C-alpha positions as a printed Julia matrix, in Angstrom:
237×3 Matrix{Float64}:
  0.09    0.19    0.11
  0.98    3.28   -0.94
  2.01    5.89    1.81
  0.2     9.21    1.58
  2.98   10.79    3.34
  6.81   10.51    2.87
  9.09   10.39    6.03
 10.61   14.0     6.31
 14.16   12.15    6.44
 13.48   10.12    3.2
 11.95   13.44    1.77
 14.91   15.4     2.55
 17.42   13.21    1.84
 15.62   12.94   -1.96
 15.51   16.51   -1.97
 19.31   16.59   -1.88
 19.9    13.97   -4.03
 17.64   15.83   -6.58
 20.42   18.98   -6.07
 23.58   16.35   -5.79
 22.55   15.08   -9.38
 20.59   17.76  -11.42
 23.3    17.51  -14.46
 21.4    13.82  -14.68
 17.87   14.59  -14.07
 16.74   11.17  -13.85
 15.75   11.43  -10.07
 13.03   14.12  -11.37
 11.52   11.82  -14.11
  8.12   10.26  -13.75
  6.58    7.32  -15.73
  7.36    6.0   -18.32
 10.71    5.72  -17.53
 13.47    5.16  -19.9
 17.18    3.61  -20.19
 19.69    6.48  -20.39
 22.68    6.2   -22.91
 26.17    5.55  -21.7
 28.55    7.77  -21.47
 30.97    6.17  -23.52
 31.29    2.97  -25.52
 30.86   -0.28  -24.1
 34.55   -1.2   -24.14
 35.51    2.07  -22.93
 36.29    1.01  -19.25
 38.42   -2.1   -20.38
 40.52   -3.89  -18.77
 38.94   -3.06  -15.46
 35.17   -3.93  -16.47
 35.13   -6.03  -19.82
 32.61   -4.7   -23.18
 30.41   -7.68  -22.68
 29.3    -7.42  -19.45
 28.89   -3.29  -19.91
 26.04   -4.79  -22.64
 24.63   -7.22  -20.83
 24.47   -4.66  -17.17
 23.27   -1.67  -19.09
 21.38   -2.94  -22.09
 19.49   -6.08  -20.45
 19.35   -5.51  -16.67
 19.07   -1.41  -16.08
 16.6    -1.96  -19.09
 14.7    -4.78  -17.45
 14.45   -2.64  -14.39
 12.86    0.04  -16.12
 10.7    -1.84  -18.23
  9.46   -3.97  -15.19
  9.27   -0.26  -13.58
  7.1     0.91  -16.06
  4.65   -2.25  -15.99
  4.22   -1.54  -12.22
  3.41    2.19  -12.47
  1.18    1.82  -14.9
 -0.92   -0.86  -12.83
 -1.16    1.24  -10.11
 -2.61    4.91  -10.59
 -1.57    6.0    -7.42
  1.93    6.06   -8.48
  1.69    7.63  -12.23
  2.5    11.0   -11.43
  5.29   10.07   -9.09
  8.95   10.56   -9.81
 11.67    8.14   -9.09
 12.78   10.11   -6.43
  9.67    9.86   -5.04
  9.3     6.52   -5.27
 12.65    5.71   -4.07
 11.78    8.04   -0.96
  8.83    5.75   -0.1
 10.0     2.24   -0.83
  9.18    1.04    2.4
  5.35    1.47    1.76
  5.6     0.02   -1.76
  5.23   -3.41   -3.39
  8.41   -5.06   -3.53
  8.29   -5.0    -7.35
  8.19   -1.23   -7.1
 11.05   -0.93   -4.4
 13.42   -3.21   -6.31
 12.95   -1.86   -9.89
 12.22    1.56   -8.79
 16.16    1.52   -6.33
 17.67   -0.94   -9.4
 16.9     2.03  -11.96
 17.94    4.79   -9.97
 21.22    3.32   -8.68
 22.54    2.17  -12.4
 21.57    5.9   -13.65
 23.62    6.97  -10.53
 26.19    3.89  -11.38
 27.25    4.76  -14.9
 28.76    8.21  -14.98
 30.63    7.72  -11.94
 33.07    5.94  -14.15
 35.14    7.07  -17.12
 37.85    5.25  -19.25
 41.01    4.83  -17.49
 43.16    7.96  -16.87
 40.15   10.1   -17.81
 38.64   10.25  -14.41
 40.75   13.16  -13.25
 41.47   13.81   -9.73
 39.17   14.44   -6.41
 38.71   18.31   -5.53
 40.81   19.71   -2.98
 37.55   19.65   -0.69
 36.57   16.27   -1.32
 40.29   14.77   -0.68
 40.37   16.95    2.48
 36.89   15.2     3.52
 38.24   11.75    2.66
 41.53   12.47    5.07
 39.73   13.9     7.62
 37.53   11.16    7.72
 39.32    8.11    7.01
 43.14    8.96    7.45
 43.92    8.91    3.91
 42.5     8.11    0.08
 44.08    4.37    0.3
 42.67    3.98    3.67
 39.49    5.11    2.32
 39.71    2.79   -0.67
 40.36   -0.23    1.88
 37.25    0.4     3.45
 35.29    0.89    0.78
 36.07   -2.5    -0.64
 35.47   -3.92    2.83
 32.17   -2.8     2.29
 31.53   -3.83   -0.93
 33.04   -7.61   -0.2
 30.99   -7.7     3.46
 27.68   -7.02    1.82
 26.45  -10.84    1.8
 25.03  -11.74   -1.48
 23.66   -8.92   -4.07
 23.81   -5.2    -2.94
 25.92   -2.2    -3.05
 28.45   -0.67   -1.4
 27.91    3.08   -1.01
 30.12    6.32   -0.24
 27.32    8.99    1.59
 27.22   12.59    3.0
 25.14   11.89    6.13
 22.23   14.3     7.69
 25.45   16.06    9.63
 27.56   16.87    6.17
 30.08   14.14    7.0
 30.92   11.28    4.78
 30.62    7.98    5.67
 30.79    4.32    3.76
 27.94    2.21    4.15
 26.25   -1.09    1.97
 22.59   -1.87    1.08
 21.26   -5.03   -0.29
 19.4    -5.98   -3.31
 18.76   -2.62   -4.82
 18.27   -0.8    -1.86
 20.11    2.45   -1.64
 20.6     5.16    1.23
 18.21    7.36    0.29
 15.28    4.74    1.06
 12.97    4.82    3.87
 13.9     1.45    4.62
 17.61    1.79    4.63
 19.64    1.41    7.79
 22.19    3.67    7.51
 20.82    7.31    5.02
 22.35    9.74    2.96
 23.27   11.16    0.05
 25.34    8.75   -2.35
 28.17   10.68   -4.12
 29.77    6.84   -5.04
 28.35    3.8    -5.74
 29.75    0.57   -6.82
 27.53   -2.41   -7.74
 28.13   -5.93   -6.33
 25.59   -7.91   -8.05
 27.54  -10.78   -9.43
 26.03   -9.59  -13.21
 28.31   -6.56  -12.61
 31.62   -8.87  -12.58
 31.27  -11.94  -12.8
 32.4   -12.49  -16.64
 35.89  -11.56  -15.76
 36.44  -11.66  -12.1
 33.77  -15.13  -11.77
 33.54  -15.02   -7.73
 36.49  -13.09   -7.17
 34.79   -9.9    -5.84
 37.28   -8.28   -4.11
 39.4    -8.29   -7.36
 36.64   -6.4    -8.72
 36.37   -3.92   -6.48
 40.02   -3.27   -6.55
 40.32   -2.97  -10.52
 37.03   -0.81  -10.62
 38.98    2.07   -8.84
 41.12    2.44  -12.32
 37.86    3.82  -13.85
 36.2     6.15  -11.03
 35.76    9.37  -12.37
 37.2    11.53   -9.6
 35.91   14.98  -11.01
 32.17   13.36  -11.26
 32.26   12.31   -7.47
 34.21   15.82   -6.24
 31.23   17.41   -8.24
 28.64   14.68   -6.4
 30.13   15.58   -3.09
 30.61   19.93   -3.65
 26.53   19.59   -4.05
 25.34   17.08   -1.22
 27.69   18.94    1.13
 25.58   22.54   -0.31
 22.32   21.04   -0.36
 22.71   20.16    3.33
């Protein structure tokens, strides 16, 4: 059953998220939702992520989330005018079908722009690098903690770097297609970086070696995008 009001915390987080990722504008969209184009060729992230994985991950898995979400929203008139951000914020009061596929669409739409071909992702901004050092001690220590969150997520899910309600950086993880913007999230905040640890994100190249995938992934992180996400999330506090 759909909640008639959203939890205040979830609404605030979604508003911050919309501000942070206005350049993508995917969160403000209403049904019918659509698959965003990749900002690079499917083979552009090799060798960290192979072309076949990108083709399957984007063109089949993400497309499936979009298609199933559209079908679910079409079947429930109460959802027709809700944005993707609103569906995510109210996830705890929605059906599993809507929760899982709205999360899948939001998470992947956020994920693709976080990456760039190796050598083209730039460097963390001074402000973001300083925040990383203040919280985690160093970028290497942050990466290690983030990888631990990814390897420690039992089964399918995501590892996240968020800006929490106090404007501080924190690492968390969520199961399945949940994310930290949802009212059901154990730790809430505005995502600024996230990595997909479902097997479909890495299995063709890494098999069951999730830790190896998480380590290789840093080669294709777009630090300029992450730094911009951080600046926008902090400004929206």
